[in-house]
N, C-alpha and C positions, 0 to 999 in steps of 0.2 A: 472408354476411348472416345465416344461421341461427345461427352461433356468436355473432355480435354481439347478436342478439335474446336468446339465452339468458343472455349476460353481463349485459345490461341488466336482465333479470328477476331474476337473482340479486342484483344491486346493490339493486334495489327492495325485495326481501324483507328484506335486511339493514337497509335504511333503516327499513322499517316496524317491524321487531323492536326497534329502538332508540328508536323515537319515543315521546314523551310528549305528552299532549293537555291543552289547557285547555278545560274544559267550561263553557259558559254555561248555567246551569240555572235555569229558572223553576219550582222544585219546588212540588208541590201539597201541602205539608205544613208549611212554616214556615221555609224558609231565605231567604225574602225576595227570591228571584231574583237573588242575588248571583253574581258571577263566581267560580267555584270551580276550584281547581287539582286535577286528577285524574291520577294516574300510571297508565300502562298496565301490562298484564301483564308487559312486559319489565322494568319497574322495581319490581315488587312486592318488598317485604321485610316482615319482621314489624313490626307496628304498635308504636307507642310508648306510647299511653295510650288510655283510654276517655273518651267524653263521654256521660254519662247525661242525656238531654234529655227534659224534661217540658213540656207545652204547656197554655196556658190556653184551653179550648174556646170561650168566648164571643168572644174576640178573633179566633181563627181562623175560627169559624163566620160572623162578620160579613162575611167576604169572599166567602162562597158566595152564589150567586144562585138556587139551587133546593134542593128537599128530595127525599129518597128514603128507602126503608126501611133501607138499609145505613148511612146517615150518623147518627152519634150527635148531630149538630146538630139532627136532626129528631125527637127523642123527646119533644118537648113538655116537660112538667114533670119528665120523667125524663132530660132532657139532663144531661150531666155538670156537677156543681157543684164539682168538684175539678180540680186539675191532672191530666192524663192522660199516659200514656207516649207519647213520640214515638219514641224508640229508644235503643239502647245502641250507640254508634258507635266502632269502633276508628279512631284518627287518628294522624298523624305529627306530630312536634315542629315540622316546618317549615311546618305549615299545610296540607299536601296529604294525599292518601290514595290508595291503589291502586285500580285498576279491574278488574272482571271476574276475580275469583279463581276457581279451580276448586274444586269441592266438590259435595255432594249438593244437588239441587233441593229446594225447599220441598215438604213433604208434610203436608197439613192434618191427617191422621189422627194424626200424631206428637204433636200438641198438643191432641187432642180433650178430654182431661181438664182442660185449662186454659181451655177455651173460655169458660166463664162469667166467669172473672176477666178474661180478655182483652177480652171484650165490654164490660165495665164500666170497666176501668182502662187499656186499650190499644185503644180503638176507632178506627175510621176516622172522620174528620171531613169526608169528601168523598163526593160521589156518583159520581165518576169512578173507574174501576179504576186502581190504582196501577201505575206504570211499573216495569219491570225492564229488564235489558239485552236487546239483540237485538230491540228493538221489541216486546217481550212485555208483557202486562198481567195483573194478578192482584190478589189480596187485599192489603190494606195490610200484613198480617203477612208475606205472601210478599215484598213490597217490602223490608221491614226485614230479613228473613232473607237474601233474595237480594242486595239492593244492599249490605248491610253484612257479609255472611258468606260466601256460597257461590258458585254458578256464574253469578250475574248480575253486571251492572255495578254497582260499588259507588261511593258518593259519599264515604264518610267513612273508609274504611280497608280493610286487608286482612282475611283471614279471622280471625274471632274464635275459631274452633274450637280452635286450640292451647290456649286458656285455658278457654273455656266448654264445649267438647265439642260434642256433636251438637245437633240442633235443639231438642229438648225442654229440654235443660239451658240453652241460650241464653235461651229465653223464661222459664224458671223463675228463672234468675239475675237477669235484668232485673227481674222482678216483685219478687223479694226485695230488690233494691237500692232499688226504688221505695218500698217500704213502710218499709225501714230508714231511708232518708233522705227523710222525708215533707215535701216542700216546702209542701204545702197546710197541714198542721198548723202548721208553723213560722210561716208568714206570717199565718195567721188568728189565732194566739195572740199575735202581735206587733201586732195591730190592723189589718193590711192585709187587709180583707175586701172582697168584691165590692160595687161601687157604681157607679151610673151618674151620680153627681154629684161624688164625691170624686176628687181628684188626690193621689197619694202621692209622696214623695221617692224617687227611684230609689236614692239612697245609703242610705236607711233600709231598703229592701228588701234590699239587699246586706248591710248590717250585721246584719240579723236572721238571715240565712242564715250569715254568718260566725260569729256568736255560737253558733249551734246546731251547726254542723259544723266550725268552725275551718278553713274554706276560702273563697276568694272565688269566687262563681259568675259565670257569663257570662249577662247578660240580653239578650234579643232582643225588640225592640219593633216594632210596626207602627202608624204614624201616632199615636204617643204612647200606645199601649195595650200593656201587657205581654203578649207572646205566648208566650214560651218562657224557661225557666230551664235552664241547663246546668251540671252538676256534673262536674268532671274527676277521673278516678281512674287510679291506676296499674293495672298488669295483675294485681296482687294486691288490688285494690279498696281502696286507701288513697287519701285525698285528695291532690291535687296541683294546681298552678296550671294554668289553661287557657291555651292559646296566644294566643287572640284575646280582646280586651276586649269590654265591653258596647257596644251601639249605641243605648242609650235616652237620651232627653232627661232633664233634671234632675227633672222631675215626670212621672209616668205614671199612667194609669188602669188599673183592674182591673175591667173592665165585667162586668155580670151580664146574663143572658138576660132579654129582655122578650117574653113569649109572647103570641101572638094567641089568640083563642078557638078557631079552627079551623086545625089544622096540615095537614089533608089537602089536598094539591094546592097549598098556599101556598108562597111563597118565603121565604127568610130575610129578605128586605127587609120582609116583613110582620111580622117580629119585630125591630123596630128597636132599635138600641143608642144610647141618648142620651148615654152617657158619653164618646164620642169620635166623630170624624168617620166618615161612611159610606165604604164601600169600593166 
């Protein structure tokens, strides 16, 4: 009986080691709660390409129900008026990404000299602590470093460190890409400016980015409002096609913040968005 039990345990361990998982993720940052395929440690391999994701804060913030000091949604007239960084995500060509790579944990002191830039252009838009693997919680930046690079569960790919190096270089590389391929400037100069009354052709937004960068972006929308733009890049940071297409309707809004007089203790519902439906 003892030998049978040991045999069963060994078989179970082999089974777990070969397993891959489908993660149903209701992410608190802009993935729309879609079903996402995530490979486990047993199936990790080097990623195929990057997705540089930038998000439109008014669209994301409209889904929040409370304010707090850490959320950039709650900065009143100082809330972001440009696309901000969501992340730089290593991905696979088959639409999946590995989970829980090994590597160094997030160390906030490593990026202390970048803090001011990160607060402005890569802020958290949530009052909740961001999730990492193993049921841990932390800063939004720890989520992006951990979930997409190091020792935490990743959503979008294996470790980026073979390309970007250690933590500081990852964040610096992402910031440089963000400013080099400035989606905000491209869209504003093409006439796609924040408005709570205008609807814009999604095809026109795509064309504006294609004309500027000679690549087709992926657009992500929430209830008819543009929430995210993703630019796909090779591992040497040249443009390439994204694996997944856009999910936006023919016409989309690019809402602007509508601020109340007193943000202290108020909810984002007090700062209504009239350009699209409430969330």
